[in-house]
N, C-alpha and C positions, 0 to 999 in steps of 0.2 A: 248650202245646207251640207253637201258632201264635205266640205272644207272644214265646216263647224264640226262634223261627226268625227273626221280624221283629227282634229284639234282635241276633242274630247278624249277618242282613245289614246292619243299620246299623251296626254296630260295624264289619262287613267295609269297606262304604261310607265310613264315617269314616276308617278306616284308609287306604283308597284314596286319599280327599282330601288326607289328611295327607301322605300320599307325594307327592301331585302338587303340594301347595303347596310341598312341602320342596323338590322337583326344581325348581320355577319359582322359589323363593326361590335356589337354588343357581345357577341359570341367570342369574338377574338380578344376581347378586353377581360372577359371573365376567364378565358382559358391564361392570359397573362398573369392574372392575380392568382389564380390557382397554382399555376407554376412557380410565383414568388413565394406563396405559401408553402408549396413543397419545399422548396429551396431553404426556406426557414426553418422548417421541420426538421429537414436532413442537417441542417448546420447545428441546431440543438441536439439532435440525436449525436451527431459526431461530437461535440462537445462533451456530453455527457460520457461517452465512451473514453476519451481521453482523460476526464476526470477519474473514472473507474480504474484504468489502467494506471496512473499515476498512484491511486491510493492500493492498487495492490503491489506496484512496486515499492512502496514506502513499507508497505507489511513484510514485504521478501527482505527489505534492508535491515528491517527490524528483527526479523527472525534470525538473519543470520548474525548480527551483531550479539544477540543474545546466545547463539550457538557458540559463537568464537568465545564469549564471557564465560559460559559455562566449561568450555573446554579448559581455558586457562584456569578456572577454580578446581576442577578435575586435577589437573596437572600439579598445582600447587597441593592439594588435597594430598595426592599420592606422595610428592616429595616429603611433606610433613610425616605422613603414615611411615615413611622410611626411617626420617629423621628419627622419630619415637622409638622404632624398634632397636634401631642402632644405640640410641641412648639408654633404653631398656637394658639391653645388654651389656653395655658399660656399666651401668648400675649394678648389675647382679655380680660383675667382676669386681666392683669396689665394695661391696658388701662383704664378698667373700676374702678380698684382701685388707678387711677390716679399716678402710680409708674413710673416716668420717667427714672430713672435708670435701673429698671428692664426690661422695654419695649426697652431700649436701646440696654442692654445685649442679650435680646431674638434676636432682629433684627439681630445683629452681627451673631448670632448662626445660625439662619434662612439663612443668605446670605452663611456661612460656607456650610451649608446643599446643599445649592443651586449649589453651586460650586462643591461639591463632587458629585452630580447627574449629572452634566453635562460631569464630567470627566468619570464617570460610562457608561454614553451614549455613551462618545466616545470611552471609551474601547470596548463596546459591537460592535460598527459599525467597529472597526478595525479587530474584529474575523470573 
């Protein structure tokens, strides 16, 4: 009878231990899945951050390219402006000296410079 009692107690203890181990195993699996999910979420966040950084770098490069192009256009516009002023002075002198051929040649050059300036302005506006 005592033996039967101790085997019942032992069986009950074994069942209790099994239950505890089963719960511990479930908790461990749950934690493992939770950690895996956290790792996946972290990976996703890192990928999104990398994409945002790449986009920001692309925008920065585009802005630099635009700035360089604008500076080039401004330089060209400044050069054309100086050429226009110089030719305008030459035109005045040619008129004073009554040199009709020279006046016509200079007027053609001035018109060409005006067209170039218009093209530059339209390029500047498209940037």
